[in-house]
C-alpha positions as semicolon CSV with decimal commas, in nm:
position;residue;x (nm);y (nm);z (nm)
1;M;11,139;13,490;9,817
2;S;11,106;13,462;9,434
3;D;10,847;13,663;9,215
4;R;10,914;13,447;8,901
5;E;10,663;13,239;8,730
6;W;10,670;12,844;8,758
7;I;10,539;12,586;8,575
8;L;10,369;12,351;8,863
9;L;10,405;11,999;8,808
10;N;10,253;11,888;9,141
11;P;9,882;11,780;9,175
12;G;9,749;12,105;9,306
13;P;9,760;12,392;9,389
14;A;9,772;12,405;8,995
15;N;9,876;12,704;8,772
16;T;9,606;12,914;8,756
17;S;9,491;13,223;8,510
18;L;9,614;13,618;8,580
19;E;9,231;13,674;8,570
20;V;9,170;13,451;8,879
21;R;9,465;13,570;9,106
22;E;9,349;13,945;9,002
23;A;9,024;13,838;9,158
24;L;9,162;13,807;9,479
25;V;9,229;14,170;9,486
26;T;8,906;14,249;9,576
27;P;8,765;14,557;9,804
28;D;8,770;14,490;10,183
29;L;8,435;14,280;10,236
30;C;8,248;14,167;10,542
31;H;8,118;13,831;10,511
32;R;7,787;13,919;10,694
33;E;7,680;14,145;10,401
34;P;7,455;14,075;10,102
35;E;7,727;14,148;9,866
36;F;7,938;13,840;9,985
37;F;7,646;13,632;10,008
38;E;7,594;13,686;9,614
39;V;7,960;13,555;9,571
40;M;7,872;13,261;9,795
41;R;7,557;13,139;9,618
42;D;7,729;13,208;9,277
43;C;7,959;12,933;9,357
44;R;7,753;12,716;9,439
45;E;7,493;12,729;9,180
46;R;7,786;12,712;8,907
47;L;7,925;12,403;9,100
48;V;7,582;12,228;9,081
49;R;7,556;12,330;8,719
50;L;7,879;12,256;8,562
51;A;7,863;11,906;8,743
52;E;7,536;11,861;8,557
53;A;7,379;11,763;8,908
54;G;7,070;11,922;8,837
55;D;6,787;11,988;9,129
56;A;6,873;11,713;9,331
57;F;7,212;11,826;9,437
58;A;7,362;12,101;9,638
59;S;7,695;12,212;9,724
60;V;7,822;12,335;10,031
61;L;8,134;12,539;10,084
62;F;8,409;12,503;10,335
63;T;8,704;12,717;10,407
64;G;8,989;12,459;10,432
65;S;9,208;12,234;10,201
66;G;9,024;11,926;10,098
67;T;9,071;11,743;10,357
68;A;8,828;11,969;10,544
69;A;8,552;11,879;10,295
70;V;8,635;11,509;10,291
71;E;8,638;11,491;10,713
72;A;8,332;11,702;10,717
73;V;8,146;11,461;10,518
74;V;8,280;11,125;10,682
75;C;8,223;11,261;11,021
76;S;7,868;11,399;10,942
77;A;7,754;11,121;10,678
78;V;7,798;10,776;10,863
79;P;7,566;10,753;11,179
80;A;7,652;10,633;11,517
81;D;7,512;10,300;11,470
82;G;7,672;10,277;11,124
83;G;7,981;10,186;10,970
84;L;8,205;10,278;10,652
85;L;8,413;10,051;10,407
86;V;8,697;10,207;10,266
87;V;8,884;10,140;9,942
88;D;9,249;10,208;10,048
89;N;9,505;10,167;9,756
90;G;9,743;10,515;9,857
91;V;9,777;10,829;10,102
92;Y;9,423;10,947;10,063
93;G;9,265;10,606;10,103
94;D;9,470;10,597;10,426
95;R;9,346;10,934;10,530
96;L;8,977;10,835;10,486
97;L;9,061;10,538;10,757
98;K;9,267;10,790;11,002
99;I;8,960;11,042;10,975
100;A;8,739;10,739;11,088
101;R;8,943;10,626;11,329
102;A;8,978;11,002;11,500
103;H;8,579;11,033;11,499
104;G;8,524;10,683;11,639
105;I;8,341;10,563;11,315
106;A;8,315;10,216;11,263
107;H;8,521;10,113;10,992
108;K;8,676;9,821;10,738
109;A;8,982;9,863;10,506
110;L;8,984;9,726;10,139
111;A;9,362;9,733;10,073
112;Y;9,515;9,749;9,785
113;D;9,872;9,791;9,643
114;V;9,936;10,172;9,550
115;A;9,957;10,078;9,174
116;T;9,636;9,853;9,165
117;P;9,267;9,990;9,103
118;A;9,008;9,871;9,380
119;R;8,775;9,573;9,234
120;P;8,374;9,610;9,239
121;D;8,384;9,259;9,340
122;D;8,552;9,293;9,632
123;V;8,342;9,598;9,734
124;R;8,061;9,378;9,719
125;T;8,196;9,106;9,893
126;A;8,324;9,308;10,169
127;L;7,949;9,471;10,245
128;R;7,802;9,131;10,216
129;G;8,008;9,009;10,474
130;D;7,925;9,295;10,705
131;R;7,608;9,461;10,753
132;R;7,714;9,718;10,963
133;L;7,904;9,876;10,683
134;T;7,656;10,146;10,581
135;H;7,888;10,360;10,377
136;V;8,175;10,292;10,114
137;A;8,400;10,587;10,049
138;V;8,614;10,570;9,757
139;V;8,881;10,782;9,610
140;H;8,822;10,836;9,269
141;H;9,159;10,974;9,151
142;E;9,427;10,851;9,412
143;T;9,721;11,123;9,359
144;T;9,972;10,866;9,526
145;T;10,032;10,708;9,171
146;G;9,789;10,824;8,981
147;V;9,548;10,531;8,987
148;L;9,227;10,590;8,867
149;N;8,961;10,386;9,076
150;P;8,657;10,262;8,877
151;V;8,396;10,479;9,042
152;A;8,112;10,367;8,880
153;D;8,158;10,033;8,899
154;I;8,204;10,047;9,245
155;V;7,897;10,247;9,302
156;H;7,716;10,013;9,103
157;A;7,827;9,745;9,344
158;A;7,761;9,919;9,651
159;A;7,415;10,059;9,569
160;G;7,350;9,668;9,469
161;E;7,365;9,616;9,851
162;G;7,176;9,897;9,950
163;R;7,461;10,136;10,063
164;R;7,533;10,475;9,998
165;V;7,876;10,615;9,860
166;L;8,105;10,875;9,945
167;V;8,318;10,987;9,666
168;D;8,636;11,182;9,728
169;A;8,681;11,350;9,444
170;M;8,949;11,593;9,509
171;S;9,187;11,594;9,218
172;S;8,938;11,455;8,939
173;L;8,652;11,635;8,965
174;F;8,627;11,886;8,609
175;G;8,954;11,675;8,500
176;E;8,818;11,328;8,493
177;R;8,461;11,195;8,385
178;L;8,228;11,148;8,680
179;D;7,882;11,133;8,668
180;V;7,817;11,269;9,070
181;T;7,450;11,179;8,985
182;Q;7,459;10,826;8,971
183;D;7,250;10,598;9,212
184;G;7,445;10,546;9,494
185;I;7,631;10,837;9,536
186;D;7,529;11,076;9,807
187;F;7,848;11,267;9,856
188;V;8,144;11,426;9,656
189;M;8,427;11,587;9,801
190;A;8,671;11,812;9,609
191;S;8,872;12,125;9,625
192;A;8,869;12,476;9,421
193;N;9,298;12,458;9,364
194;K;9,262;12,125;9,164
195;C;9,082;12,053;8,816
196;L;8,894;12,396;8,911
197;Q;9,220;12,560;8,852
198;G;9,101;12,854;9,164
199;V;9,355;12,897;9,444
200;P;9,400;12,686;9,775
201;G;9,173;12,757;10,062
202;I;8,821;12,637;9,935
203;S;8,686;12,288;9,946
204;F;8,352;12,175;9,861
205;V;8,083;11,887;9,866
206;L;7,819;11,833;9,591
207;A;7,551;11,644;9,777
208;R;7,171;11,481;9,720
209;R;6,951;11,712;9,902
210;Q;6,799;11,382;10,010
211;A;7,119;11,285;10,161
212;L;7,161;11,649;10,325
213;E;6,808;11,643;10,474
214;A;6,841;11,285;10,661
215;L;7,139;11,454;10,852
216;R;6,887;11,719;11,011
217;G;6,882;11,660;11,380
218;R;7,173;11,409;11,399
219;P;7,424;11,518;11,691
220;P;7,745;11,638;11,545
221;R;8,072;11,470;11,592
222;S;8,245;11,815;11,497
223;V;8,167;12,174;11,572
224;Y;8,343;12,330;11,243
225;L;8,273;12,039;11,016
226;D;7,920;11,987;11,078
227;L;7,804;11,919;10,696
228;S;7,415;11,977;10,828
229;N;7,492;12,318;10,971
230;H;7,683;12,452;10,673
231;F;7,441;12,352;10,438
232;A;7,132;12,481;10,673
233;T;7,300;12,818;10,687
234;Q;7,429;12,856;10,345
235;E;7,096;12,779;10,236
236;Q;6,941;13,075;10,382
237;D;7,220;13,286;10,252
238;N;7,460;13,310;10,560
239;T;7,757;13,127;10,686
240;P;7,829;12,992;11,048
241;F;8,221;13,085;11,037
242;T;8,406;13,312;10,877
243;P;8,498;13,233;10,504
244;A;8,810;13,296;10,280
245;V;8,612;13,586;10,141
246;Q;8,908;13,677;9,892
247;V;8,930;13,317;9,792
248;L;8,567;13,260;9,720
249;H;8,641;13,544;9,482
250;A;8,871;13,378;9,287
251;M;8,696;13,067;9,295
252;R;8,393;13,235;9,114
253;Q;8,640;13,357;8,828
254;A;8,750;13,027;8,808
255;L;8,399;12,874;8,801
256;R;8,354;13,147;8,529
257;E;8,673;12,996;8,273
258;L;8,563;12,659;8,331
259;E;8,185;12,716;8,183
260;K;8,361;12,937;7,910
261;E;8,625;12,633;7,842
262;G;8,383;12,372;7,905
263;V;8,432;12,059;8,137
264;A;8,447;11,819;7,834
265;E;8,708;12,037;7,666
266;R;8,910;12,076;7,996
267;I;8,899;11,699;8,033
268;A;9,035;11,633;7,686
269;R;9,260;11,919;7,735
270;Y;9,400;11,716;8,018
271;A;9,426;11,413;7,857
272;E;9,597;11,508;7,551
273;N;9,848;11,692;7,810
274;A;9,932;11,354;7,955
275;R;9,975;11,190;7,632
276;V;10,227;11,429;7,496
277;L;10,412;11,410;7,842
278;R;10,377;11,026;7,828
279;R;10,521;11,013;7,487
280;G;10,782;11,242;7,525
281;M;10,925;11,069;7,895
282;A;10,880;10,713;7,708
283;A;11,133;10,832;7,459
284;L;11,387;10,937;7,712
285;G;11,342;10,628;7,851
286;F;11,127;10,680;8,168
287;E;10,873;10,418;8,264
288;I;10,512;10,435;8,382
289;L;10,450;10,273;8,751
290;V;10,088;10,217;8,717
291;P;9,981;9,970;8,464
292;D;9,773;10,144;8,156
293;G;9,412;10,069;8,148
294;A;9,450;10,217;8,535
295;R;9,594;10,560;8,475
296;S;9,435;10,918;8,515
297;S;9,489;11,177;8,268
298;I;9,586;11,413;8,537
299;L;9,905;11,231;8,710
300;T;10,199;11,000;8,594
301;T;10,423;10,847;8,824
302;F;10,765;10,736;8,641
303;K;10,993;10,531;8,754
304;L;11,342;10,699;8,822
305;L;11,616;10,622;8,601
306;P;11,950;10,418;8,667
307;G;12,169;10,676;8,838
308;I;11,957;10,955;8,888
309;T;11,759;11,028;9,207
310;Y;11,512;11,246;9,315
311;D;11,663;11,545;9,451
312;P;11,914;11,625;9,179
313;L;11,642;11,608;8,932
314;H;11,404;11,831;9,111
315;D;11,674;12,137;9,176
316;A;11,773;12,060;8,784
317;M;11,404;12,106;8,682
318;K;11,337;12,414;8,926
319;R;11,651;12,574;8,773
320;R;11,430;12,536;8,408
321;G;11,113;12,684;8,585
322;Y;10,950;12,351;8,628
323;I;10,819;12,211;9,002
324;I;10,791;11,845;8,973
325;Y;10,661;11,607;9,275
326;A;10,851;11,372;9,522
327;G;10,666;11,031;9,562
328;Q;10,499;10,979;9,887
329;G;10,646;10,773;10,179
330;D;10,869;10,484;10,007
331;I;10,791;10,552;9,662
332;R;10,981;10,843;9,664
333;K;11,303;10,630;9,651
334;Y;11,215;10,489;9,318
335;A;10,987;10,701;9,145
336;F;10,841;11,061;9,108
337;R;10,525;11,244;8,976
338;V;10,448;11,464;8,728
339;S;10,075;11,659;8,690
340;N;9,932;11,845;8,387
341;M;9,622;11,990;8,550
342;G;9,582;12,362;8,564
343;T;9,623;12,620;8,271
344;L;9,876;12,390;8,116
345;T;9,850;12,312;7,745
346;P;9,959;12,032;7,505
347;A;10,267;12,298;7,404
348;D;10,359;12,330;7,735
349;M;10,403;11,991;7,828
350;H;10,656;11,976;7,482
351;G;10,841;12,217;7,703
352;V;10,838;11,985;8,042
353;V;11,000;11,704;7,814
354;E;11,238;11,938;7,681
355;A;11,308;12,039;8,035
356;F;11,345;11,696;8,135
357;A;11,588;11,618;7,824
358;A;11,801;11,914;7,935
359;S;11,776;11,793;8,287
360;L;11,907;11,459;8,247
361;A;12,206;11,551;7,980
362;E;12,308;11,828;8,302
363;L;12,324;11,571;8,574
364;R;12,478;11,290;8,362
365;A;12,754;11,528;8,243
366;A;12,823;11,627;8,599
367;G;12,783;11,273;8,755
368;S;12,545;11,454;9,030
369;G;12,244;11,245;8,941
370;R;12,300;11,054;9,280
């Protein structure tokens, strides 16, 4: 075990403030008491307010990783006689497909290369070709590579065909611009431990109240992940199951800090983090996998340099206090990922670049890049 402070360059859980971590240390509290329900309601209201969603939207909390919220929406929103068009250009698009298959939901994949953003015209064509497809699911920021899908244009295309959209904004909400109220969006899924800068354990859904009300009375596909049940009970200051009491206290602190910093200011800080990182890494010879114009400001996938493989580079960076992230699947063989979410600042990113320079020098001198 190590109690040293790591600079986390993985896309969540991200570095948090001391105050968020300290908020976990709260007196033992029963989850059926009004003191806890006040915390839960505060978190739910702050989420809607910070997303600028207004009275037409509500938030629903789940104890579970981000996938819990995603699965809850997919298995709850698509009716028995409906179908789901899934935009798939990475691991998380593929996970949406796995969820649809697991619940027996009719679905169709719109597949792209992992470095290619989805095209709205393809969405429009697919929906016109299959009337069974009642919903579209798209990952806003595909953390497989750092591709940012053009969600606003995809939603516009889907809405024009009379379809509703589920947006997996797990690693982009509060870190990239996203109008959750855009006509066509019914559900947006995210997590406390990404751009919100909380700790893992709580995921949530920002949902149009009209869409939530439409779920009432529908036979659930899941007991724990029944979105309608969670919404109905939380609206009554109640909970169907035992939630992560301490984690919600930390989430409330993270929401307070986001409110203090400002969503626009956080988005701008992340963008500057990415700019500093990419400029410095380019000077070291690194190339970015995703083409310019399709990149998020949250994560960058860099191609490995000749003679350097991932594991030695990871270990050299870790010795310097930095945790980088492998590529997923075959990408691991030729690229790695660096995220810049969390409490990191542009000054921190200068330190990241310096650590990469020192790590490369070490590996080349030792001939241990492989």
